[in-house]
C-alpha positions as CSV (number, residue, x, y, z in Angstrom):
1,M,93.2,102.5,73.2
2,H,90.7,101.7,75.1
3,D,86.7,101.7,74.2
4,P,85.3,105.7,74.7
5,G,82.9,103.6,76.9
6,S,84.6,103.1,79.6
7,S,85.7,105.4,82.7
8,G,88.7,106.9,81.3
9,A,87.5,107.5,78.4
10,S,87.3,111.2,78.9
11,V,91.4,110.8,79.6
12,L,93.4,111.5,77.0
13,I,97.4,110.3,77.0
14,I,99.6,111.4,74.4
15,V,103.2,109.5,74.4
16,A,106.3,110.3,71.6
17,T,106.4,106.6,71.6
18,A,105.3,103.2,70.8
19,G,107.8,102.2,73.9
20,E,105.7,104.3,75.9
21,A,102.0,104.0,74.9
22,A,102.8,99.9,75.4
23,R,103.5,100.5,79.1
24,L,100.2,102.5,79.6
25,A,97.9,100.5,76.4
26,D,95.5,98.4,79.8
27,L,94.8,101.7,81.2
28,P,91.2,103.5,81.2
29,A,92.2,106.3,78.9
30,R,92.6,107.5,75.1
31,V,96.5,106.9,74.8
32,V,97.7,108.1,71.3
33,V,101.7,108.4,69.7
34,S,102.6,111.6,68.5
35,G,105.9,111.2,67.1
36,V,108.8,113.4,69.2
37,G,109.0,117.0,69.1
38,P,106.4,119.6,70.8
39,V,104.9,120.5,66.5
40,A,104.4,116.2,66.7
41,A,102.6,116.2,70.5
42,A,100.7,120.3,69.6
43,L,99.4,118.0,66.3
44,A,98.1,115.0,68.4
45,T,96.6,116.8,70.4
46,Q,95.0,118.2,68.3
47,R,93.1,116.0,66.5
48,A,92.7,113.8,68.8
49,L,90.6,116.6,70.8
50,T,88.6,117.0,67.7
51,Q,87.9,113.5,67.8
52,A,86.7,113.2,70.7
53,P,86.4,115.4,73.4
54,A,88.4,115.1,77.0
55,R,88.3,116.6,80.5
56,L,91.8,116.0,81.2
57,V,95.4,115.5,78.5
58,I,98.2,114.7,79.5
59,S,101.1,114.6,78.3
60,A,103.2,111.1,79.8
61,G,106.3,109.8,79.3
62,I,110.3,109.8,80.4
63,G,113.0,112.4,80.4
64,G,115.9,113.7,81.8
65,A,116.6,115.6,85.8
66,Y,118.1,118.6,86.2
67,P,120.8,119.1,88.4
68,G,119.7,120.4,91.6
69,S,116.4,119.3,91.4
70,G,116.3,116.5,93.8
71,V,114.8,114.3,91.2
72,H,117.4,111.8,90.4
73,P,116.8,108.3,87.8
74,G,113.7,105.9,88.7
75,D,112.5,108.9,89.6
76,L,108.9,111.0,89.2
77,A,108.1,114.3,88.4
78,V,104.1,115.9,87.6
79,S,104.3,119.5,85.9
80,S,103.0,122.6,88.3
81,V,103.6,124.7,84.8
82,M,104.5,122.9,81.5
83,I,107.8,126.0,79.9
84,Q,108.8,126.1,76.0
85,A,111.9,127.0,77.5
86,D,113.7,127.5,74.1
87,L,110.6,129.9,72.7
88,G,112.3,133.6,72.1
89,A,114.9,135.0,71.5
90,W,119.0,135.9,72.0
91,D,120.1,139.1,72.7
92,A,123.5,140.3,72.9
93,G,124.4,136.3,74.8
94,T,120.8,136.6,77.4
95,F,117.7,134.4,76.5
96,R,114.1,136.9,76.5
97,P,111.3,134.9,76.6
98,L,108.2,135.6,74.6
99,G,106.8,138.0,76.9
100,E,109.4,140.1,77.0
101,L,109.7,141.0,73.6
102,G,105.7,141.4,73.5
103,L,104.8,138.9,71.1
104,S,102.8,135.7,72.4
105,V,101.6,132.3,71.0
106,R,98.8,133.4,71.0
107,P,96.5,135.0,67.8
108,D,94.3,137.5,69.8
109,E,95.6,137.6,73.6
110,P,98.9,138.1,75.7
111,Q,100.2,134.7,76.7
112,D,103.7,133.8,76.5
113,A,105.2,129.9,76.3
114,L,103.6,129.1,79.5
115,F,101.3,126.4,80.1
116,P,99.8,126.1,83.6
117,A,99.5,122.9,85.4
118,W,95.5,120.9,85.8
119,E,94.3,121.8,89.3
120,G,95.0,118.0,90.2
121,A,98.5,118.3,89.3
122,Q,99.5,118.3,93.4
123,A,97.5,115.9,94.3
124,A,98.6,113.3,91.7
125,A,101.7,114.3,92.9
126,V,101.0,113.8,96.0
127,R,99.4,110.6,95.9
128,A,102.2,108.8,93.7
129,G,104.5,110.1,95.8
130,A,106.1,112.3,92.5
131,A,108.2,115.7,92.2
132,L,106.0,118.8,91.5
133,G,107.4,121.0,89.6
134,P,107.7,123.3,85.9
135,A,109.1,120.4,83.5
136,L,111.4,122.1,80.7
137,T,110.1,121.6,76.5
138,L,113.1,121.8,74.6
139,S,113.2,120.9,70.6
140,S,116.8,119.6,71.5
141,V,117.7,117.6,74.2
142,T,119.9,119.6,76.3
143,G,123.3,117.7,76.0
144,S,126.0,119.6,78.5
145,L,125.9,120.5,82.4
146,E,126.5,123.8,81.2
147,Q,123.0,124.5,79.6
148,A,121.5,122.2,82.5
149,L,122.5,125.1,84.7
150,A,121.9,127.9,82.7
151,L,118.3,126.0,81.8
152,T,118.0,125.7,85.9
153,A,118.9,129.2,85.7
154,R,116.6,131.1,83.8
155,Y,113.5,128.4,84.9
156,P,114.2,128.0,88.7
157,G,112.5,125.0,90.2
158,A,112.4,123.8,86.9
159,L,112.8,119.2,87.4
160,C,112.7,118.1,84.2
161,E,113.2,117.6,80.4
162,G,110.9,117.1,77.6
163,M,110.2,117.4,74.0
164,E,106.8,118.2,73.7
165,G,104.9,118.6,77.1
166,A,104.5,122.0,76.5
167,G,103.1,121.5,72.5
168,V,100.3,118.7,74.8
169,A,99.3,121.8,76.9
170,H,99.4,124.1,74.5
171,A,97.0,122.1,71.5
172,A,95.4,121.3,74.6
173,L,94.6,124.7,76.3
174,L,93.1,126.7,72.7
175,R,90.2,122.8,73.4
176,G,90.2,124.2,76.8
177,V,91.3,121.6,78.4
178,P,93.4,121.2,81.2
179,A,96.8,119.4,80.7
180,V,99.7,117.9,82.8
181,E,102.4,116.4,81.8
182,V,103.7,113.0,84.5
183,R,107.5,112.1,83.1
184,G,109.8,109.1,84.5
185,I,113.4,110.4,85.3
186,S,115.1,108.7,83.2
187,N,118.2,110.0,83.5
188,P,120.9,113.4,84.6
189,V,119.9,116.5,82.0
190,G,123.1,117.1,81.1
191,P,125.8,115.1,79.4
192,R,125.0,111.8,77.5
193,D,125.3,109.0,78.9
194,R,123.6,105.8,78.0
195,S,124.6,103.7,79.8
196,A,123.4,105.2,83.5
197,W,120.1,104.9,81.7
198,R,116.9,103.6,83.7
199,I,114.6,103.2,81.2
200,P,112.3,100.6,82.8
201,E,112.3,102.0,86.4
202,A,111.5,105.9,84.6
203,L,108.2,103.6,82.5
204,A,106.9,102.8,85.3
205,A,107.5,105.4,87.1
206,T,106.0,107.2,84.2
207,R,102.7,104.5,85.0
208,R,102.4,105.3,88.4
209,G,102.2,108.7,87.4
210,V,99.4,108.4,85.3
211,E,97.2,106.0,87.1
212,A,97.9,108.7,89.9
213,A,96.4,111.4,88.0
214,L,92.8,109.2,86.4
215,A,93.3,108.1,90.1
216,V,92.6,111.9,90.6
217,M,89.9,113.0,88.5
218,G,88.1,109.6,89.0
219,D,88.1,110.8,93.2
220,G,86.5,114.6,91.5
């Protein structure tokens, strides 16, 4: 973690694992390891923002790319929106998100489990040579092509899958801080073929995306 007096200390980076944090530790930002999953990520984000303010929260790490997204292992995805894709209800074989059920993730106003990304996300994606689109958060990793295709049908244009982004974005929203998700792609979403994973390339892509977001913040 960098000195709070450094130029990028107003940016908070939340990662799930120590391995992901190690690739970002020298950047001018606060890097916090949350643990895996949206609840752990939300709690860590809330705690970090209570300890010190931030102007931007970045959910960073590696993840999978959905079929048909045009994103492949070694590539980079930046969120246009972060979606808690498994929060809702199944009704006669059809998934219904919170908005359709008249429910909200907020206690006092309507809010589906969709969290718009920071306004600088597009500029960061362009700077990093990344794809820009919806990033889905699930509490369990998708393990079949059938499930992956169902998710992309439900959320058109979905690029990538992770386990923390929407949790980070939810906590940031409640504190009035913009958030963005940056995912280096390690594998396709679907059957788990660990021999085909490209984790070093995904970690490098994640760093490139975070550096681009920091540069855009600096430009601003």
